C-alpha atoms as one frame of an Amber mdcrd trajectory, in Angstrom:
protein
   0.000   0.000   0.000   1.922   3.013  -1.283   1.970   6.355   0.511   0.168
   7.343   3.684  -2.907   5.242   4.348  -5.613   5.149   7.004  -6.007   1.969
   9.045  -8.777   1.167  11.522  -7.458  -1.356  14.051  -9.109  -3.268  16.875
  -7.011  -4.863  19.605  -4.165  -2.344  19.303  -3.545  -2.339  23.043  -1.536
  -5.559  23.219  -0.203  -8.582  21.370  -0.584  -8.776  17.607  -2.699  -5.636
  17.374  -0.104  -3.544  19.203   2.688  -4.936  17.002   0.774  -4.032  13.833
  -0.100  -0.571  15.153   3.529   0.148  16.088   4.746  -0.784  12.626   2.131
   1.306  10.838   2.641   4.237  13.209   6.413   4.133  12.705   6.059   4.465
   8.958   3.754   7.450   9.270   0.383   5.969   8.352  -2.822   7.362   9.837
  -4.264   5.187  12.609  -7.797   4.979  13.965  -7.587   2.780  17.043 -10.667
   1.163  18.487 -11.056   1.213  22.276 -13.714  -0.332  24.462 -14.104   2.795
  26.623 -12.844   6.359  27.050 -10.127   5.359  29.522  -8.644   2.832  27.122
  -8.879   5.370  24.297  -6.811   7.818  26.333  -4.125   5.178  26.899  -3.964
   4.333  23.190  -3.739   7.996  22.224  -0.767   8.358  24.579   0.939   5.258
  23.174   0.435   6.335  19.563   0.784  10.129  19.288  -1.297  11.529  16.466
  -3.576   8.514  16.231  -7.321   8.950  16.435  -9.493   6.729  18.616 -12.934
   5.235  18.206 -14.822   4.089  21.291 -17.337   1.250  21.384 -17.752  -1.981
  23.342 -17.273  -5.008  21.081 -19.019  -7.119  23.717 -22.210  -5.156  22.994
 -22.386  -4.963  19.188 -26.016  -3.837  19.260 -24.847  -0.482  20.630 -21.886
   0.089  18.319 -24.005   1.964  15.799 -25.261   4.298  18.529 -21.732   4.807
  19.886 -20.327   5.623  16.458 -23.152   8.053  15.721 -21.755  10.275  18.510
 -18.201  10.257  17.100 -16.446  11.335  13.933 -15.707   8.375  11.683 -12.785
   8.603   9.254 -13.776   9.711   5.775 -11.161   7.411   4.247 -10.331   3.850
   5.291  -7.658   1.884   3.433  -7.651  -1.100   5.747  -9.818  -2.462   8.525
  -7.817  -4.787  10.749  -9.862  -6.988  13.073  -7.368  -8.156  15.713  -9.278
  -7.970  19.016 -10.552 -11.215  20.507 -11.495 -12.990  23.716 -11.266 -16.611
  24.829 -12.956 -18.566  27.603 -12.191 -22.276  27.637 -14.411 -24.979  29.017
 -16.236 -28.181  28.072 -19.602 -27.914  26.344 -21.252 -29.346  29.439 -20.067
 -26.415  31.550 -19.995 -23.330  29.309 -22.851 -20.960  30.066 -24.890 -18.966
  27.526 -23.181 -15.829  28.875 -19.772 -17.213  27.929 -21.013 -18.253  24.502
 -22.585 -14.860  23.819 -19.509 -12.946  24.988 -17.148 -14.822  22.692 -19.513
 -14.773  19.729 -20.193 -11.047  20.176 -16.558  -9.952  20.438 -15.042 -12.425
  17.989 -17.737 -12.543  15.306 -20.739 -10.228  15.557 -18.741  -7.088  16.357
 -16.324  -7.584  13.417 -19.341  -7.987  11.134 -20.886  -4.793  12.504 -17.635
  -2.811  12.217 -17.224  -4.022   8.662 -20.756  -2.938   7.824 -20.026   0.568
   9.096 -16.807   0.994   7.147 -17.729  -0.717   3.887 -18.583   2.548   2.065
 -15.108   3.939   2.824 -13.428   0.626   1.960 -15.238   0.468  -1.368 -14.265
   4.030  -2.205 -10.574   3.389  -1.473 -10.498  -0.187  -2.838  -9.405  -1.075
   0.658  -8.552  -4.219   2.563 -10.247  -6.087   5.415  -8.041  -8.373   7.507
  -9.553 -10.824   9.972  -7.035 -12.178  12.469  -8.556 -15.583  13.031  -6.898
 -18.546  14.803  -5.933 -22.136  14.267  -9.181 -22.758  16.153 -10.972 -21.278
  13.154  -9.891 -24.310  11.126 -10.214 -27.083  13.701 -11.839 -27.422  17.106
 -10.372 -29.197  20.122 -11.837 -30.272  23.435 -12.670 -27.333  25.729 -12.445
 -24.840  22.815 -16.025 -25.138  21.489 -17.288 -21.559  21.977 -14.056 -19.889
  20.889 -13.678 -22.218  17.896 -17.314 -21.670  16.913 -16.757 -17.912  16.918
 -13.622 -18.289  14.807 -15.210 -20.764  12.381 -17.936 -18.154  11.989 -15.306
 -15.486  11.381 -13.918 -17.561   8.509 -17.406 -17.775   7.013 -17.816 -14.010
   7.405 -14.520 -13.371   5.618 -15.284 -15.826   2.811 -18.731 -14.349   2.191
 -17.444 -10.784   2.349 -14.708 -11.608  -0.164 -17.236 -13.049  -2.598 -19.542
 -10.066  -2.175 -16.966  -7.300  -2.387 -14.429  -8.591  -4.923 -16.218  -6.705
  -7.667 -15.971  -3.520  -5.624 -12.191  -3.835  -5.379 -12.163  -4.702  -1.654
  -9.590  -7.321  -0.678 -10.287  -9.697   2.225  -7.665 -11.730   4.073  -7.982
 -14.221   6.919  -4.852 -14.828   8.994  -4.716 -17.967  11.144  -1.928 -17.628
  13.735  -0.915 -20.511  15.938  -0.269 -19.847  19.600   1.265 -16.396  19.909
   3.007 -14.858  22.919   0.410 -12.411  24.223  -1.779 -11.661  27.247  -4.465
 -13.862  25.674  -2.014 -16.772  25.516  -1.093 -16.233  29.152  -4.802 -16.438
  30.016  -5.194 -19.623  27.964  -2.318 -21.261  29.809  -3.826 -20.206  33.123
  -7.155 -21.756  32.127  -5.351 -24.914  31.005  -3.412 -25.048  34.287  -0.072
 -24.946  32.477   3.080 -22.885  33.006   3.447 -20.113  30.425   6.746 -19.393
  28.682   6.313 -16.731  25.960   9.573 -17.844  24.358   7.905 -21.076  23.253
   5.377 -19.337  21.033   5.209 -17.040  18.002   6.390 -13.478  18.560   3.543
 -11.023  17.794   5.990  -9.123  15.568   6.217 -12.160  13.292   2.445 -12.263
  12.857   2.472  -8.497  12.247   4.972  -9.057   9.448   2.606 -11.491   7.708
  -0.355  -9.114   8.098   1.552  -6.178   6.626   2.768  -8.349   3.775  -0.842
  -9.026   2.826  -1.875  -5.385   3.221   1.106  -4.039   1.266   0.826  -6.523
  -1.579   0.449  -4.807  -4.986  -3.078  -4.594  -6.334  -2.505  -7.317  -8.929
  -2.638  -9.981  -6.213  -4.590 -10.850  -3.078  -3.819 -13.134  -0.144  -7.046
 -14.880   0.846  -5.894 -17.179   3.672  -2.616 -17.176   5.538  -1.647 -19.720
   8.206   1.178 -18.932  10.638   2.562 -21.631  12.937   5.240 -21.675  15.660
   8.655 -22.302  14.101  10.165 -24.004  17.142
């Protein structure tokens, strides 16, 4: 993607999202960073001087439209990067509807709603939508049912969006990272009752490199699906 571009990013506060935001910020691109509340928005603005923020709770996608109606949305969007996510492990026999709804809302429904809001700008710029999925979006293991269901749904969302918007010049990429050293991974290990060593897993910077490769690819090509696995 040549020249200065505008990127809307969720999950920029830590892990993969923060790594992507740092790289884009360092090269001078315009960032619009999503935050769940005003306090988090203030922290992001301090971490990324010059970046704009957009506040809305992904856990409550029904109210995102109302929240955005009280803020200034960017007139131009070159990429929409869905990186935020939540995970809550547990067997099907123990997961509550609240846990299911929370993971489905944050990991699937909210990305769909954000995409809906920014599609006019993405069409105008022939932009790019990137869904940071998970290996769980391709296969489901014991105790991962709700998270995997949300990520399988995210793959379906991306595939449908790609088919719908190809004619409008909008590129759509799904990235499927394996276990990545991040606060989410630390939480997963805690839920699994295992010791956590970040050195055993993918560095978020490595996943950021793959995401930016897809975003920066010349317009004659498009990466649809990209799987990233630990190299150790």
